[in-house]
C-alpha positions in Angstrom: -39.3 8.1 19.9 -40.4 4.4 20.1 -38.4 1.5 21.2 -35.7 0.9 18.6 -36.5 4.0 16.6 -33.5 5.6 15.1 -33.2 9.1 13.7 -30.2 10.3 11.7 -28.7 13.4 10.0 -26.0 13.2 7.2 -23.9 16.0 5.7 -21.6 15.8 2.6 -19.4 18.5 1.4 -20.4 20.1 -1.9 -18.4 18.3 -4.7 -18.8 19.4 -8.4 -16.5 16.9 -9.7 -17.7 13.4 -8.5 -15.8 11.3 -11.1 -12.1 10.8 -11.9 -12.8 11.1 -15.4 -14.0 14.7 -15.2 -11.0 15.6 -13.2 -8.6 14.0 -15.8 -10.5 15.8 -18.6 -10.2 19.1 -16.8 -6.4 18.7 -16.2 -5.8 17.7 -19.7 -7.8 20.5 -21.2 -5.6 23.0 -19.0 -2.5 21.3 -20.1 -3.3 21.7 -23.8 -4.6 25.2 -23.6 -2.1 26.4 -21.1 0.9 24.6 -23.0 -0.1 26.0 -26.5 -0.1 29.5 -25.1 3.1 29.1 -23.1 4.8 27.5 -26.2 3.7 30.6 -28.3 5.1 33.0 -25.8 8.2 30.9 -25.5 8.7 30.9 -29.4 8.1 34.7 -29.3 11.1 35.1 -26.9 9.2 35.2 -23.5 10.5 31.9 -22.2 9.6 32.6 -18.5 6.0 32.0 -19.3 6.7 28.3 -19.7 7.7 27.7 -16.0 4.7 29.6 -14.7 2.4 27.6 -16.9 4.0 24.3 -15.4 3.4 25.7 -11.9 -0.1 26.6 -12.7 -0.8 23.0 -13.9 0.9 21.5 -10.8 -1.2 23.7 -8.6 -4.4 22.6 -10.3 -3.3 19.0 -10.1 -2.6 19.3 -6.4 -5.9 20.9 -5.8 -7.8 18.2 -7.8 -5.8 15.5 -5.9 -6.9 17.0 -2.5 -10.5 17.2 -3.6 -10.3 13.5 -4.7 -8.9 12.4 -1.4 -11.9 14.2 0.4 -14.6 13.4 -2.0 -16.0 10.7 0.4 -16.0 12.9 3.4 -19.1 13.0 5.5 -20.5 13.6 8.9 -23.3 11.4 10.4 -25.3 11.9 13.6 -27.4 9.0 14.6 -29.6 8.9 17.7 -31.6 5.9 19.1 -32.7 5.0 22.6 -29.5 3.6 23.7 -26.9 6.0 22.1 -26.1 9.2 20.1 -23.3 8.6 17.7 -21.3 11.2 15.8 -19.3 9.7 13.0 -16.9 11.7 10.7 -15.1 10.5 7.7 -12.3 13.1 6.6 -9.8 12.0 3.9 -10.6 8.3 4.5 -9.9 8.6 8.3 -13.0 7.6 10.3 -13.6 9.4 13.8 -16.5 7.7 15.9 -17.9 9.5 19.1 -20.6 8.0 21.3 -22.7 9.8 23.9 -25.6 8.5 26.0 -28.7 10.3 24.4 -30.1 11.4 27.8 -26.9 13.2 28.8 -25.8 14.7 25.5 -26.2 18.5 25.1 -26.0 20.7 22.1 -23.7 23.9 22.6 -23.7 26.8 20.3 -20.5 29.0 20.4 -20.2 32.2 18.5 -16.7 33.7 17.9 -16.7 37.3 18.8 -13.9 38.2 16.4 -15.3 36.6 13.3 -19.0 36.0 14.1 -18.6 32.3 13.1 -20.9 29.9 14.7 -19.6 26.5 16.0 -21.8 23.7 17.2 -20.7 21.0 19.7 -22.4 17.8 21.0 -21.1 16.5 24.3 -21.5 15.2 27.7 -19.4 14.4 30.8 -16.6 16.6 29.8 -16.2 15.4 26.2 -17.6 17.2 23.2 -17.2 17.2 19.4 -17.6 19.9 16.9 -20.2 19.1 14.3 -21.2 20.7 11.1 -17.8 22.1 10.4 -18.6 21.9 6.6 -21.8 24.1 6.9 -22.1 27.8 6.6 -23.5 30.0 9.3 -27.2 29.8 8.2 -27.0 26.0 7.6 -25.5 25.6 11.2 -28.4 27.4 12.6 -30.9 25.3 10.7 -29.0 22.2 11.9 -29.2 23.4 15.5 -32.9 23.9 15.3 -33.4 20.5 13.7 -31.3 18.8 16.2 -33.1 20.4 19.1 -36.5 19.5 17.6 -35.6 15.9 16.5 -33.1 14.8 19.0 -34.3 16.8 21.9 -30.7 18.1 22.6 
């Protein structure tokens, strides 16, 4: 790596609904369809369907709200000659970790019980887990790429 050269890796979680408009459209479609069905059952005498329809709509609204809050989540690993930086944005909260690139090491830990793979970058007793949003195969590819590109 030449003087001042920078290499980076960025991961974003998958998000099928990137706009507030599509989320609003989905919630209103569920309100209309579920409301019509619940009202039909209520008129037929099965009034207990109505509170369950309301609970279903509330659960969907909370799930979409959670997804909207975490839409901008990302994980970025940047390495240049002076530092290795791991930056995570989770729910609008930014976490920033800096390591000296010469001392930084990649550690791969596998859970015996579940077989899950965990990746850690650290040095001098401090380490941070990376790739938490990735599946096992993606974590393996990330580990190979980081070792090849960053020399970890």
